[in-house]
Residue, then its C-alpha position, 0 to 999 in steps of 0.5 A: x086739155x090743161x084748160x079743161x082741167x082748170x075748169x073742172x077745178x074751178x067748178x069744184x071750188x065753186x061748189x065746195x064754197x057754195x056748200x060751206x055758205x049754205x051750212x054757215x047761213x044755217x048755223x047762223x040762223x039757228x044760232x040768232x034764234x037760240x040766242x033770242x030763246x036763251x035771254x028770254x029764259x035767262x030773264x025768266x029764270x034769274x039763271x046765270x048760266x043761261x045768261x052765259x049761253x045766250x051771250x055764247x050763241x050771240x058770239x057764234x052768230x057773229x063768228x059764223x057771219x064772219x066766216x061767211x064773209x071770208x068764204x073763198x078769201x085768202x088763208x091769210x084773210x081767214x086767219x085774220x078773221x079767226x083772230x077776230x073770233x077769239x076776240x069775240x069769244x073773249x069778250x063773251x067770257x068777259x060779259x059772263x064774268x060780269x054776270x056772275x059778279x052781278x049775280x054774286x052780289x044779287x043772290x037768288x034761287x033760279x027757276x030750274x024749270x025754265x033753266x031745264x027747258x031752255x037748256x034742252x032746246x039750246x042743246x038740241x039746236x047746238x047738236x044740229x049745228x055740230x052736225x051740220x059743221x062736222x065735215x068742215x071740222x079739219x078744214x081750212x081755219x075758217x070753217x075749223x074755228x067755226x066747228x070749235x065754237x060749235x063744239x063749245x056750245x054743245x059743252x055749254x048746253x049740257x052743263x046748263x042741264x046739269x046746273x038746272x038738275x043741280x038746283x032742283x036737287x039741292x034747292x040752291x043757286x050755287x050749282x047755276x053759279x058753279x056752271x057759269x064759272x066752268x063756262x067762263x074758263x071754257x070760253x077763256x081756253x077756246x079764245x086761246x086755242x082759236x087765237x093760237x091756231x090763227x097766229x100759226x097760220x099767219x106765221x106760216x104765210x109770213x115765212x113762206x112769202x120770206x121764203x119766196x122772196x128769198 
């Protein structure tokens, strides 16, 4: 009887991991497509906030690829990968900061039409990713960190839409830079939160091992 229970649990875990992999493949594909679209739109419009969003999508694609690699791995392995995800988010933030600096040195008025269309498409894609990851937002550190990236993307998509509207309303480029700075702060906050959660998981594992040894 215990063998049957064990087989049932193994099958259930296998189904859960298959569902997780399927969702991660889907959001990975969506983010790669939106990255390409946003990069083209950022180049066409000259928008710093669109460039920030495209780099964020690339970082998320790497994050989802890492999440795929550790589905079914130990909690400690997932926590270490989550720490690496935090580093990716931080790198995206640094790239955004560099883009802001370049735009400040070479100011010009972005094309709000390109910004708006790309931002709307990006927001729709981000909402779809968030819907796909919604059931896993409070799961293990691996899927929870992927959910955190998806939530950031929704904020970013809405912010770029606001930037496009403000550029159109004021006829100036400063709203684009202002939103880019806000996204930079959001990325830094997200990197800190993911790294802190991963650190707590790793400490919990270490304390558990210490307790077992004693």
